PAMIDO-22606 format. One record per residue (C-alpha): residue number from 1; x, y, z negated; residue in three letters. Coordinates in steps of 0.05 Angstrom, whole numbers, plus 32768, in hexadecimal, padded with zeros to 4 digits. Layout:
REM residues N
> pos; X; Y; Z; code
> NUM; X; Y; Z; ALA
...
END
This chain:
REM residues 300
> pos; X; Y; Z; code
> 1; 80DC; 829A; 7ECA; MET
> 2; 8093; 8293; 7EB7; HIS
> 3; 8077; 82D3; 7E9A; VAL
> 4; 8044; 82AA; 7E74; ARG
> 5; 807D; 8291; 7E47; GLY
> 6; 8093; 82D6; 7E32; ARG
> 7; 8082; 82FF; 7DF5; CYS
> 8; 8054; 8326; 7E22; ALA
> 9; 8019; 8305; 7E45; SER
> 10; 8011; 8337; 7E7D; ARG
> 11; 801A; 831C; 7EC2; ASP
> 12; 8054; 8338; 7EE9; ALA
> 13; 8027; 8349; 7F24; ALA
> 14; 8004; 837C; 7EF9; GLU
> 15; 8043; 83A3; 7EE8; ILE
> 16; 804E; 83E3; 7F0F; THR
> 17; 808D; 840D; 7F12; VAL
> 18; 808D; 8455; 7EF8; PRO
> 19; 8092; 8489; 7F2E; THR
> 20; 80D0; 84B5; 7F34; GLY
> 21; 80AE; 84F2; 7F15; ASP
> 22; 8094; 84CB; 7ED9; GLN
> 23; 80B8; 84D7; 7E98; SER
> 24; 80D3; 8497; 7E79; PRO
> 25; 80B7; 84AE; 7E36; THR
> 26; 8084; 84E1; 7E21; ASP
> 27; 80A9; 84F0; 7DE1; ALA
> 28; 80CF; 8532; 7DDA; VAL
> 29; 8115; 8528; 7DBF; ILE
> 30; 8139; 8564; 7DA0; ASN
> 31; 8179; 8541; 7D8B; ARG
> 32; 81A3; 8507; 7DA6; PRO
> 33; 818B; 84C2; 7D94; LEU
> 34; 81B1; 8481; 7D8A; ASP
> 35; 8185; 844A; 7DA6; LEU
> 36; 8192; 8400; 7DB3; VAL
> 37; 8164; 83D6; 7DDD; ASP
> 38; 8172; 8392; 7DBF; SER
> 39; 814D; 836A; 7DF4; HIS
> 40; 8143; 837A; 7E3E; ALA
> 41; 813F; 834F; 7E7D; HIS
> 42; 8166; 837C; 7EAC; LEU
> 43; 816D; 8347; 7EE2; ASP
> 44; 8122; 833E; 7EED; PHE
> 45; 8106; 8351; 7F32; ALA
> 46; 80DA; 8387; 7F16; GLN
> 47; 8118; 83B3; 7F11; PHE
> 48; 8133; 83A5; 7F57; ASP
> 49; 8117; 83E5; 7F76; ALA
> 50; 8135; 8416; 7F44; ASP
> 51; 8164; 83F2; 7F15; ARG
> 52; 819A; 8428; 7F15; ASP
> 53; 8167; 845F; 7F09; GLU
> 54; 8147; 8436; 7ED2; MET
> 55; 818A; 8430; 7EAE; LEU
> 56; 8196; 847B; 7EB6; THR
> 57; 8153; 848A; 7E96; ARG
> 58; 8166; 845E; 7E5B; ALA
> 59; 81A7; 8484; 7E51; ARG
> 60; 8183; 84C7; 7E55; LYS
> 61; 8156; 84B7; 7E1A; VAL
> 62; 8190; 849F; 7DEF; GLY
> 63; 8197; 8454; 7DFC; VAL
> 64; 81DF; 8445; 7DEB; LYS
> 65; 81DD; 83F9; 7DF1; THR
> 66; 81B2; 83C4; 7E13; ILE
> 67; 81B5; 837A; 7E06; LEU
> 68; 81A5; 835B; 7E4A; ALA
> 69; 8183; 8318; 7E40; ILE
> 70; 81A0; 82E2; 7E6C; GLY
> 71; 8169; 82AF; 7E75; ILE
> 72; 815B; 82C2; 7EBE; GLY
> 73; 8122; 829C; 7EDE; GLU
> 74; 813B; 825B; 7EC1; GLY
> 75; 817B; 8235; 7EB2; PRO
> 76; 8193; 823B; 7EF9; HIS
> 77; 819F; 8285; 7EEB; GLN
> 78; 81C7; 8283; 7EAA; LEU
> 79; 81F4; 82BB; 7EC2; ARG
> 80; 81BA; 82E9; 7ECE; ALA
> 81; 81CE; 831F; 7E9C; ALA
> 82; 8219; 831D; 7EA7; LEU
> 83; 821D; 834B; 7EE5; PRO
> 84; 8200; 8384; 7EBC; PHE
> 85; 822D; 8377; 7E81; ALA
> 86; 826A; 8374; 7EAF; GLU
> 87; 8257; 83B5; 7ED3; LYS
> 88; 8243; 83E0; 7E97; TYR
> 89; 826C; 83E3; 7E57; ASP
> 90; 822D; 83F6; 7E2F; TRP
> 91; 8207; 83B7; 7E44; ILE
> 92; 8213; 8373; 7E25; TYR
> 93; 81F8; 832F; 7E38; ALA
> 94; 81D9; 82F0; 7E1B; SER
> 95; 81D2; 82AA; 7E37; ILE
> 96; 819C; 8277; 7E2B; GLY
> 97; 8162; 824C; 7E42; ILE
> 98; 811D; 8267; 7E31; HIS
> 99; 80ED; 8234; 7E13; PRO
> 100; 80C0; 823D; 7E4E; ASP
> 101; 80F7; 821F; 7E7A; ALA
> 102; 810C; 81E8; 7E49; ALA
> 103; 80F5; 81B2; 7E78; HIS
> 104; 8128; 81C9; 7EAC; GLN
> 105; 8164; 81C4; 7E7D; ALA
> 106; 819A; 8192; 7E8E; SER
> 107; 81DE; 817E; 7E71; PRO
> 108; 81FF; 81A6; 7EA8; ALA
> 109; 81DA; 81E5; 7E91; HIS
> 110; 81F2; 81DA; 7E49; PHE
> 111; 8239; 81D2; 7E62; ASP
> 112; 8233; 8212; 7E8B; GLU
> 113; 821A; 8239; 7E4E; MET
> 114; 8254; 821F; 7E25; ARG
> 115; 8283; 823E; 7E58; GLU
> 116; 825C; 827F; 7E5F; LEU
> 117; 825C; 8288; 7E13; ALA
> 118; 82A6; 8297; 7E19; ARG
> 119; 829A; 82D5; 7E44; HIS
> 120; 82AF; 8313; 7E1D; PRO
> 121; 826E; 8338; 7E2C; LYS
> 122; 8241; 82FE; 7E16; VAL
> 123; 822F; 830F; 7DCE; ILE
> 124; 81F1; 82E5; 7DC1; ALA
> 125; 81CE; 82A3; 7DD2; TRP
> 126; 8186; 82AC; 7DE7; GLY
> 127; 8150; 82B4; 7DED; GLU
> 128; 8143; 826E; 7DD3; ILE
> 129; 810E; 824F; 7DA7; GLY
> 130; 80C8; 8233; 7DAB; LEU
> 131; 8089; 824A; 7DCF; ASP
> 132; 8049; 8224; 7DC1; TYR
> 133; 8019; 8256; 7DDF; HIS
> 134; 8010; 8227; 7E1A; TYR
> 135; 8014; 81DB; 7E1E; ASP
> 136; 8052; 81D9; 7E4A; GLU
> 137; 808A; 81CA; 7E45; PRO
> 138; 807C; 8193; 7E13; PRO
> 139; 808D; 81A6; 7DCC; ARG
> 140; 80BF; 816E; 7DC3; GLU
> 141; 80E4; 8185; 7E01; VAL
> 142; 80E6; 81CD; 7DE8; GLN
> 143; 80FF; 81B6; 7DA4; GLN
> 144; 8136; 818B; 7DC2; ARG
> 145; 8150; 81C3; 7DEE; VAL
> 146; 814A; 81F5; 7DB5; PHE
> 147; 8172; 81C9; 7D86; ARG
> 148; 81A8; 81BD; 7DBB; ARG
> 149; 81B0; 8207; 7DC7; GLN
> 150; 81B4; 8215; 7D7C; VAL
> 151; 81ED; 81E2; 7D79; GLU
> 152; 8211; 8203; 7DB2; LEU
> 153; 8208; 8249; 7D95; ALA
> 154; 8223; 8230; 7D53; ARG
> 155; 825F; 8214; 7D78; GLU
> 156; 8269; 8257; 7D9C; ALA
> 157; 825C; 827F; 7D5C; GLU
> 158; 822A; 82AC; 7D80; LEU
> 159; 81EC; 82CA; 7D5F; PRO
> 160; 81AB; 82AD; 7D7B; ILE
> 161; 816F; 82D2; 7D97; ILE
> 162; 812F; 82AE; 7D84; ILE
> 163; 80EF; 82AC; 7DAD; HIS
> 164; 80B7; 828F; 7D81; CYS
> 165; 806F; 8291; 7D97; ARG
> 166; 803A; 826A; 7D71; ASP
> 167; 8071; 823C; 7D58; ALA
> 168; 808A; 8256; 7D15; TRP
> 169; 807A; 8216; 7CF0; ASP
> 170; 80AD; 81F1; 7D1B; ASP
> 171; 80DD; 8229; 7D2D; CYS
> 172; 80EE; 8241; 7CE7; LEU
> 173; 80FE; 81FC; 7CCA; PRO
> 174; 812C; 81EC; 7D04; ILE
> 175; 8151; 822E; 7CF8; LEU
> 176; 8154; 8222; 7CAD; GLU
> 177; 8171; 81DD; 7CB9; GLU
> 178; 81A1; 81EC; 7CF2; MET
> 179; 81B0; 8236; 7CF1; TRP
> 180; 81AC; 8253; 7CAB; LYS
> 181; 81EB; 822E; 7C93; PRO
> 182; 8215; 8250; 7CC9; THR
> 183; 820A; 8296; 7CAE; GLY
> 184; 820E; 82B1; 7CF4; ILE
> 185; 81C9; 82CF; 7CF8; GLY
> 186; 81A3; 82E8; 7D34; GLY
> 187; 8164; 830B; 7D4C; ILE
> 188; 811B; 82F9; 7D45; LEU
> 189; 8109; 8317; 7D88; HIS
> 190; 80C6; 833A; 7D96; CYS
> 191; 80AF; 8328; 7D51; PHE
> 192; 8065; 8317; 7D4B; THR
> 193; 8063; 82ED; 7D0C; GLY
> 194; 804F; 82FB; 7CC4; THR
> 195; 8077; 831C; 7C8D; GLU
> 196; 8085; 82D7; 7C70; GLN
> 197; 80A1; 82C0; 7CB3; HIS
> 198; 80CC; 82FE; 7CB7; ALA
> 199; 80E8; 82F6; 7C71; ARG
> 200; 80FA; 82AD; 7C7E; ARG
> 201; 8121; 82C8; 7CBA; GLY
> 202; 8142; 82FE; 7C91; LEU
> 203; 8158; 82CA; 7C5F; ASP
> 204; 817D; 82A7; 7C97; MET
> 205; 81A0; 82E7; 7CAD; GLY
> 206; 8172; 82F8; 7CE7; PHE
> 207; 815F; 833F; 7CFA; LEU
> 208; 8116; 834A; 7D0C; VAL
> 209; 810C; 836D; 7D4F; SER
> 210; 80CD; 8394; 7D60; PHE
> 211; 80B6; 83A2; 7DA7; ALA
> 212; 8081; 83CA; 7DCB; GLY
> 213; 8049; 83A2; 7DAB; ASN
> 214; 8057; 83C9; 7D6B; LEU
> 215; 8033; 8403; 7D8D; THR
> 216; 7FF3; 83DD; 7D9D; TYR
> 217; 7FB2; 83EF; 7D79; PRO
> 218; 7FA5; 83A7; 7D65; LYS
> 219; 7FEB; 839E; 7D48; SER
> 220; 7FDA; 83B9; 7D03; GLY
> 221; 7FF3; 837A; 7CE0; ALA
> 222; 8035; 837E; 7D06; LEU
> 223; 803E; 83C7; 7CF2; ARG
> 224; 8033; 83B3; 7CA9; GLN
> 225; 806B; 8381; 7CB0; VAL
> 226; 8098; 83B6; 7CCE; ALA
> 227; 8087; 83E5; 7C95; ALA
> 228; 809B; 83B2; 7C5F; LYS
> 229; 80DB; 8392; 7C79; LEU
> 230; 811F; 83AF; 7C67; PRO
> 231; 8133; 83E4; 7C9A; LEU
> 232; 817A; 83C9; 7C9D; ASP
> 233; 8160; 8387; 7CB9; GLN
> 234; 8138; 83A1; 7CF4; MET
> 235; 8144; 83AC; 7D3E; LEU
> 236; 811B; 83C9; 7D77; ILE
> 237; 8116; 83B1; 7DBF; GLU
> 238; 80ED; 83B7; 7DFF; THR
> 239; 80EC; 836F; 7E1A; ASP
> 240; 80E8; 8395; 7E5B; SER
> 241; 80CD; 838F; 7E90; PRO
> 242; 8096; 8372; 7E64; PHE
> 243; 8070; 838B; 7E27; LEU
> 244; 8069; 83D5; 7E37; SER
> 245; 8056; 8402; 7DFD; PRO
> 246; 800F; 841A; 7DF5; GLN
> 247; 7FFE; 844F; 7E29; GLY
> 248; 8029; 842B; 7E5C; ARG
> 249; 8008; 83E7; 7E5A; ARG
> 250; 8000; 83CA; 7EA0; GLY
> 251; 803E; 83EF; 7EB6; LYS
> 252; 8084; 83D4; 7EB7; ARG
> 253; 80AB; 83DC; 7E77; ASN
> 254; 80F4; 83F4; 7E77; GLU
> 255; 812C; 8401; 7E44; PRO
> 256; 811E; 844B; 7E3E; ALA
> 257; 80DC; 843A; 7E1E; PHE
> 258; 8100; 841D; 7DE1; VAL
> 259; 80FA; 8465; 7DC9; LEU
> 260; 80AF; 845A; 7DC1; GLU
> 261; 80BB; 841D; 7D97; VAL
> 262; 80EA; 8447; 7D6C; ALA
> 263; 80B2; 847A; 7D64; HIS
> 264; 8081; 8444; 7D4E; ALA
> 265; 80B3; 8428; 7D1C; LEU
> 266; 80C2; 846D; 7D02; ALA
> 267; 8078; 847B; 7CF8; SER
> 268; 806B; 843D; 7CCE; VAL
> 269; 80AA; 844A; 7CA5; ARG
> 270; 809E; 8495; 7C9B; ASN
> 271; 80E0; 84A5; 7CBC; LEU
> 272; 80F7; 84D5; 7CF2; ALA
> 273; 8101; 84B1; 7D34; VAL
> 274; 814C; 84BD; 7D33; ASP
> 275; 8150; 849B; 7CEF; GLU
> 276; 812D; 845D; 7D0A; ALA
> 277; 8158; 845D; 7D48; ALA
> 278; 8199; 8465; 7D22; THR
> 279; 8188; 8430; 7CEF; ALA
> 280; 8173; 83FB; 7D22; THR
> 281; 81B0; 840A; 7D4D; SER
> 282; 81DE; 8402; 7D11; ALA
> 283; 81BD; 83C0; 7D01; ASN
> 284; 81CA; 83A6; 7D47; PHE
> 285; 8213; 83BA; 7D45; ARG
> 286; 821C; 839B; 7D01; ARG
> 287; 8200; 8358; 7D1A; LEU
> 288; 822E; 8357; 7D55; PHE
> 289; 826B; 8375; 7D33; GLY
> 290; 826B; 83B4; 7D5E; MET
> 291; 827D; 83FB; 7D4E; SER
> 292; 8256; 8437; 7D68; ALA
> 293; 8291; 8444; 7D97; SER
> 294; 8281; 8403; 7DBA; MET
> 295; 8241; 8422; 7DD4; SER
> 296; 8261; 845A; 7DFE; PRO
> 297; 8238; 8497; 7E0D; GLU
> 298; 8258; 84AA; 7E4F; ASP
> 299; 8255; 8468; 7E75; SER
> 300; 8221; 845B; 7EA9; SER
END
């Protein structure tokens, strides 16, 4: 998987792992929180040294559910998220081919995804979409693979997770043509667009997910979008191990830090952090037809 194609632009070589005596969040929590990290790449090598400890830290700050994104390092790793979803009842999985790997997609990969979509812990298709930040893969290849995956997700009746970078003018019309009529909805992951882009997504049943970039000093316009959208149509995520919140940039991100995204969202909405956490977690469960009891507190 090429880091250049991700929502974050930081090179993986620059990411360092927190030391054992480092707190996963600087925030002081006086009451239990209900947090969902709606987008994390748990299989990535940056977690190999301390994956179990990383998940324990997430639980300690109140993360009740993680959606593990199953794009792996390309379509040869479509099962990448499933081992975590099968081991932990509070972790769920997606499947999909990232636009950065669209040129690697083959009919066999599409057939494999059709089968994996039947797995009981696979709840979403993604992340899929368009990424025009670089010139490769060619746009027509990305669009073809995107459209094919939208067709397959429609067939499987799974919500889709959209990666859109510098490509809204092509991405949104495709979704309005192919996805809006299904009424299934999905997630605009690591949202970086305008309020107009967001509202077109909301009109199609998408939830808008904000990540660590909501905390960056230069993200004033994004914070304005987060302040204006309906709270019942928002999610929070880490996109870990990428896109660490401000103050941790250059270090590896991890699911526990979704708490800092919740703080940022709460700040722009004039809410207590537990209100922002509870609202976004309820939105996630509503999208996927879950109850709070499906995010057990005692599992690890």
